[in-house]
One Martini backbone bead per residue (centre of mass of N, CA, C, O) as a GRO file, in nm:
protein
  270
    1MET     BB    1  11.211  11.956   8.509
    2ASN     BB    2  11.186  11.952   8.186
    3HIS     BB    3  11.226  11.793   7.888
    4THR     BB    4  11.398  12.009   7.754
    5ASP     BB    5  11.616  12.030   7.971
    6PHE     BB    6  11.709  11.733   7.951
    7ARG     BB    7  11.795  11.742   7.655
    8LEU     BB    8  12.008  11.958   7.695
    9ILE     BB    9  12.195  11.799   7.880
   10LEU     BB   10  12.253  11.578   7.677
   11LEU     BB   11  12.374  11.762   7.459
   12VAL     BB   12  12.603  11.860   7.634
   13LEU     BB   13  12.743  11.596   7.675
   14LEU     BB   14  12.797  11.544   7.373
   15SER     BB   15  12.935  11.824   7.294
   16MET     BB   16  13.174  11.765   7.521
   17GLY     BB   17  13.278  11.461   7.421
   18LEU     BB   18  13.062  11.249   7.520
   19ILE     BB   19  13.031  10.976   7.404
   20TRP     BB   20  12.812  10.731   7.408
   21ALA     BB   21  13.001  10.523   7.536
   22GLY     BB   22  13.068  10.709   7.780
   23LEU     BB   23  12.776  10.745   7.888
   24SER     BB   24  12.651  10.429   7.852
   25GLY     BB   25  12.879  10.255   7.784
   26CYS     BB   26  13.067   9.972   7.702
   27ALA     BB   27  13.029   9.698   7.477
   28SER     BB   28  13.308   9.633   7.494
   29ASN     BB   29  13.606   9.609   7.591
   30SER     BB   30  13.705   9.695   7.931
   31PRO     BB   31  13.906   9.804   8.154
   32GLY     BB   32  13.798   9.630   8.447
   33TRP     BB   33  13.563   9.487   8.276
   34ASN     BB   34  13.385   9.212   8.308
   35THR     BB   35  13.299   8.932   8.170
   36ALA     BB   36  13.158   8.633   8.192
   37ASP     BB   37  13.433   8.481   8.128
   38ASP     BB   38  13.609   8.645   8.361
   39LEU     BB   39  13.486   8.521   8.585
   40GLY     BB   40  13.701   8.439   8.797
   41SER     BB   41  13.873   8.250   8.628
   42GLN     BB   42  14.096   8.250   8.377
   43VAL     BB   43  13.986   8.186   8.045
   44GLU     BB   44  13.976   8.064   7.746
   45GLU     BB   45  13.836   8.129   7.469
   46SER     BB   46  13.634   8.038   7.251
   47ASP     BB   47  13.593   8.028   6.921
   48ALA     BB   48  13.312   8.149   6.920
   49ARG     BB   49  13.377   8.401   7.091
   50LYS     BB   50  13.592   8.517   6.908
   51ARG     BB   51  13.407   8.552   6.661
   52ALA     BB   52  13.194   8.725   6.803
   53ARG     BB   53  13.386   8.957   6.885
   54LEU     BB   54  13.453   9.049   6.601
   55ARG     BB   55  13.165   9.128   6.532
   56LEU     BB   56  13.135   9.333   6.765
   57GLN     BB   57  13.355   9.525   6.672
   58LEU     BB   58  13.210   9.602   6.415
   59ALA     BB   59  12.949   9.702   6.545
   60THR     BB   60  13.079   9.930   6.708
   61GLY     BB   61  13.186  10.090   6.470
   62TYR     BB   62  12.911  10.142   6.335
   63PHE     BB   63  12.779  10.280   6.576
   64GLU     BB   64  12.984  10.521   6.597
   65GLN     BB   65  12.896  10.603   6.284
   66GLY     BB   66  12.563  10.559   6.271
   67GLN     BB   67  12.523  10.246   6.165
   68THR     BB   68  12.265  10.075   6.281
   69SER     BB   69  12.188   9.851   6.082
   70VAL     BB   70  12.468   9.720   6.063
   71ALA     BB   71  12.507   9.674   6.363
   72LEU     BB   72  12.266   9.482   6.402
   73GLU     BB   73  12.368   9.264   6.210
   74GLU     BB   74  12.633   9.202   6.362
   75VAL     BB   75  12.495   9.116   6.623
   76ARG     BB   76  12.335   8.886   6.506
   77LEU     BB   77  12.587   8.724   6.417
   78ALA     BB   78  12.713   8.697   6.696
   79LEU     BB   79  12.461   8.542   6.820
   80GLN     BB   80  12.472   8.308   6.622
   81ILE     BB   81  12.746   8.207   6.734
   82ASP     BB   82  12.674   8.345   7.041
   83SER     BB   83  12.398   8.336   7.256
   84GLY     BB   84  12.583   8.411   7.541
   85PHE     BB   85  12.657   8.719   7.468
   86ALA     BB   86  12.635   8.989   7.662
   87ASP     BB   87  12.766   9.224   7.498
   88ALA     BB   88  12.566   9.208   7.261
   89PHE     BB   89  12.312   9.289   7.416
   90ASN     BB   90  12.416   9.559   7.510
   91LEU     BB   91  12.457   9.687   7.232
   92ARG     BB   92  12.166   9.649   7.136
   93GLY     BB   93  12.051   9.836   7.348
   94LEU     BB   94  12.197  10.094   7.248
   95ILE     BB   95  12.076  10.096   6.968
   96TYR     BB   96  11.777  10.117   7.059
   97MET     BB   97  11.812  10.381   7.203
   98ARG     BB   98  11.885  10.546   6.949
   99LEU     BB   99  11.594  10.447   6.818
  100ASN     BB  100  11.368  10.466   7.045
  101GLU     BB  101  11.357  10.149   7.160
  102SER     BB  102  11.282  10.077   7.471
  103ARG     BB  103  11.190   9.783   7.491
  104GLN     BB  104  11.427   9.651   7.343
  105ALA     BB  105  11.646   9.764   7.522
  106GLU     BB  106  11.555   9.639   7.789
  107ASP     BB  107  11.562   9.342   7.702
  108ASN     BB  108  11.870   9.338   7.641
  109PHE     BB  109  11.980   9.424   7.914
  110LYS     BB  110  11.845   9.191   8.074
  111ARG     BB  111  11.984   8.967   7.919
  112ALA     BB  112  12.272   9.046   7.992
  113LEU     BB  113  12.224   9.024   8.308
  114SER     BB  114  12.152   8.720   8.307
  115LEU     BB  115  12.452   8.647   8.208
  116ASN     BB  116  12.578   8.927   8.372
  117PRO     BB  117  12.504   9.052   8.678
  118LYS     BB  118  12.801   9.218   8.737
  119ASP     BB  119  12.761   9.434   8.518
  120PRO     BB  120  12.793   9.779   8.532
  121ASN     BB  121  12.737   9.880   8.249
  122THR     BB  122  12.449   9.765   8.208
  123ALA     BB  123  12.325   9.887   8.459
  124HIS     BB  124  12.368  10.176   8.368
  125ASN     BB  125  12.207  10.163   8.103
  126LEU     BB  126  11.936  10.086   8.233
  127GLY     BB  127  11.910  10.334   8.412
  128TRP     BB  128  11.907  10.544   8.182
  129LEU     BB  129  11.660  10.438   8.038
  130LEU     BB  130  11.458  10.462   8.277
  131CYS     BB  131  11.490  10.763   8.312
  132GLN     BB  132  11.377  10.844   8.024
  133THR     BB  133  11.091  10.690   8.132
  134ASN     BB  134  11.038  10.779   8.442
  135ARG     BB  135  11.184  10.531   8.621
  136PHE     BB  136  11.337  10.619   8.894
  137PRO     BB  137  11.360  10.390   9.106
  138GLU     BB  138  11.477  10.181   8.909
  139ALA     BB  139  11.721  10.340   8.819
  140ASN     BB  140  11.858  10.360   9.101
  141GLN     BB  141  11.903  10.056   9.135
  142TRP     BB  142  12.103  10.028   8.893
  143PHE     BB  143  12.310  10.230   8.983
  144ALA     BB  144  12.372  10.088   9.251
  145GLN     BB  145  12.471   9.825   9.126
  146ALA     BB  146  12.709   9.942   8.976
  147LEU     BB  147  12.848  10.078   9.235
  148HIS     BB  148  12.882   9.793   9.393
  149GLN     BB  149  13.109   9.714   9.212
  150PRO     BB  150  13.408   9.604   9.218
  151GLY     BB  151  13.626   9.802   9.025
  152TYR     BB  152  13.466  10.029   8.913
  153ALA     BB  153  13.556  10.278   8.666
  154GLY     BB  154  13.250  10.437   8.629
  155ARG     BB  155  13.152  10.615   8.873
  156SER     BB  156  13.139  10.904   8.770
  157LYS     BB  157  12.935  10.849   8.545
  158THR     BB  158  12.706  10.737   8.730
  159HIS     BB  159  12.673  10.978   8.917
  160LEU     BB  160  12.600  11.174   8.695
  161THR     BB  161  12.350  11.026   8.580
  162GLN     BB  162  12.197  11.014   8.846
  163GLY     BB  163  12.183  11.319   8.888
  164MET     BB  164  12.019  11.381   8.635
  165CYS     BB  165  11.779  11.205   8.715
  166GLN     BB  166  11.716  11.358   8.982
  167MET     BB  167  11.657  11.624   8.846
  168ARG     BB  168  11.417  11.526   8.681
  169ALA     BB  169  11.260  11.431   8.952
  170GLY     BB  170  11.324  11.674   9.176
  171ASN     BB  171  11.591  11.566   9.344
  172ASN     BB  172  11.815  11.787   9.446
  173ALA     BB  173  11.970  11.671   9.687
  174GLU     BB  174  12.051  11.406   9.550
  175ALA     BB  175  12.184  11.531   9.304
  176GLU     BB  176  12.410  11.678   9.451
  177ALA     BB  177  12.543  11.428   9.572
  178SER     BB  178  12.607  11.284   9.305
  179LEU     BB  179  12.767  11.513   9.165
  180MET     BB  180  12.984  11.537   9.387
  181ARG     BB  181  13.097  11.255   9.351
  182SER     BB  182  13.182  11.296   9.060
  183TYR     BB  183  13.368  11.542   9.115
  184ASP     BB  184  13.562  11.400   9.313
  185LEU     BB  185  13.656  11.189   9.091
  186ASP     BB  186  13.606  11.423   8.838
  187ALA     BB  187  13.679  11.756   8.790
  188SER     BB  188  13.723  11.750   8.458
  189ASN     BB  189  13.427  11.714   8.402
  190PRO     BB  190  13.214  11.913   8.222
  191ALA     BB  191  12.934  11.790   8.285
  192THR     BB  192  12.946  11.815   8.590
  193ALA     BB  193  12.993  12.118   8.609
  194TYR     BB  194  12.741  12.205   8.459
  195ASN     BB  195  12.524  12.060   8.639
  196LEU     BB  196  12.601  12.204   8.897
  197GLY     BB  197  12.552  12.488   8.790
  198LEU     BB  198  12.254  12.444   8.717
  199LEU     BB  199  12.151  12.362   8.994
  200MET     BB  200  12.238  12.621   9.143
  201PHE     BB  201  12.078  12.815   8.968
  202GLN     BB  202  11.793  12.692   9.028
  203ARG     BB  203  11.851  12.753   9.354
  204GLY     BB  204  12.005  13.043   9.382
  205GLN     BB  205  12.331  12.964   9.382
  206TRP     BB  206  12.546  13.168   9.243
  207LYS     BB  207  12.831  13.117   9.359
  208SER     BB  208  12.838  12.815   9.310
  209ALA     BB  209  12.791  12.828   9.009
  210GLN     BB  210  13.043  12.994   8.945
  211THR     BB  211  13.257  12.793   9.038
  212TYR     BB  212  13.193  12.568   8.821
  213LEU     BB  213  13.194  12.756   8.554
  214LYS     BB  214  13.464  12.903   8.545
  215ARG     BB  215  13.653  12.672   8.472
  216LEU     BB  216  13.508  12.582   8.218
  217ASN     BB  217  13.498  12.874   8.064
  218SER     BB  218  13.834  12.877   8.069
  219SER     BB  219  13.813  12.650   7.866
  220THR     BB  220  13.798  12.441   7.580
  221LEU     BB  221  13.515  12.300   7.691
  222ALA     BB  222  13.349  12.513   7.621
  223ASN     BB  223  13.016  12.615   7.543
  224ALA     BB  224  12.729  12.765   7.471
  225GLU     BB  225  12.578  12.670   7.729
  226SER     BB  226  12.793  12.744   7.944
  227LEU     BB  227  12.818  13.045   7.871
  228TRP     BB  228  12.523  13.125   7.910
  229LEU     BB  229  12.506  13.043   8.204
  230GLY     BB  230  12.737  13.225   8.299
  231ILE     BB  231  12.602  13.491   8.228
  232LYS     BB  232  12.356  13.462   8.418
  233VAL     BB  233  12.519  13.442   8.675
  234GLU     BB  234  12.676  13.712   8.659
  235ARG     BB  235  12.421  13.888   8.658
  236ARG     BB  236  12.315  13.801   8.936
  237LEU     BB  237  12.601  13.920   9.060
  238GLU     BB  238  12.675  14.189   8.907
  239GLN     BB  239  12.896  14.085   8.676
  240MET     BB  240  12.929  14.248   8.390
  241GLU     BB  241  13.213  14.203   8.284
  242ALA     BB  242  13.205  13.893   8.289
  243ALA     BB  243  12.956  13.865   8.109
  244ASN     BB  244  13.080  14.011   7.857
  245LEU     BB  245  13.316  13.816   7.814
  246LEU     BB  246  13.136  13.571   7.758
  247GLY     BB  247  12.989  13.698   7.519
  248GLU     BB  248  13.245  13.719   7.339
  249GLN     BB  249  13.292  13.420   7.325
  250LEU     BB  250  13.024  13.355   7.189
  251ARG     BB  251  13.076  13.524   6.936
  252LYS     BB  252  13.347  13.383   6.841
  253ARG     BB  253  13.263  13.061   6.875
  254PHE     BB  254  12.908  13.087   6.859
  255PRO     BB  255  12.739  13.260   6.624
  256GLN     BB  256  12.507  13.020   6.549
  257SER     BB  257  12.376  13.013   6.812
  258VAL     BB  258  12.105  13.036   7.024
  259GLU     BB  259  12.260  13.179   7.253
  260PHE     BB  260  12.358  13.423   7.091
  261SER     BB  261  12.079  13.521   7.014
  262ALA     BB  262  11.985  13.564   7.309
  263TRP     BB  263  12.203  13.771   7.383
  264LEU     BB  264  12.122  13.989   7.176
  265ARG     BB  265  11.822  14.008   7.308
  266GLY     BB  266  11.829  13.967   7.627
  267ALA     BB  267  11.729  13.653   7.707
  268TYR     BB  268  11.767  13.570   8.036
  269ASP     BB  269  11.457  13.436   8.105
  270GLU     BB  270  11.407  13.182   7.900
   0.00000   0.00000   0.00000
């Protein structure tokens, strides 16, 4: 899989409603995901941690709105109040990822993990970062560490991300296993269905690809990329009526998309 293909998969994830926090992990409090203060017995947070957490909540809001400079400043203020706040380093890593500052992102994720080694969220984030810089063995180690944590609620997300990384590395058998684990945990995730369909299509397993894409493309979660892939799969199976119906969906719902333009040209092999 080339770099363009991988960027497309990421865009598909985002366009299907998987916001950055959902893909890369949540930097603020998440149910079932313990922070450093929560490990072991439950203790009341210090005043400094409470004030830092308020700053971090502001930073998260700005980050979600795309205001990265303001988010970075709020994280800085949070760490000025509480320099041992692992969640703040994790969020700063996510911000630097968005800014394509890989070194700074890695440093912050590792700092967060030094403060809270058992946090699966940050381990997931670091794995995804390393995958994007083609450091596949290291990425897999961090995905495995996230998945090893008891009670981790984001297993489906991490199996999906690991599968995408393995696809990028060309390890299709491992990718299929990871994506299938994600699908078993959450069959409703459109990104998992799309990537399984894409993987099967690339391997020439048209019927399997059809199985994963059919449910997705018959739902409101279908997008231009999934419909276009579904068209190509149906054509491979010589199911022209089904392909044309998907094409009409593409025409009605995504008339400005590059996929619709490709459909009009008949560019099925591009």
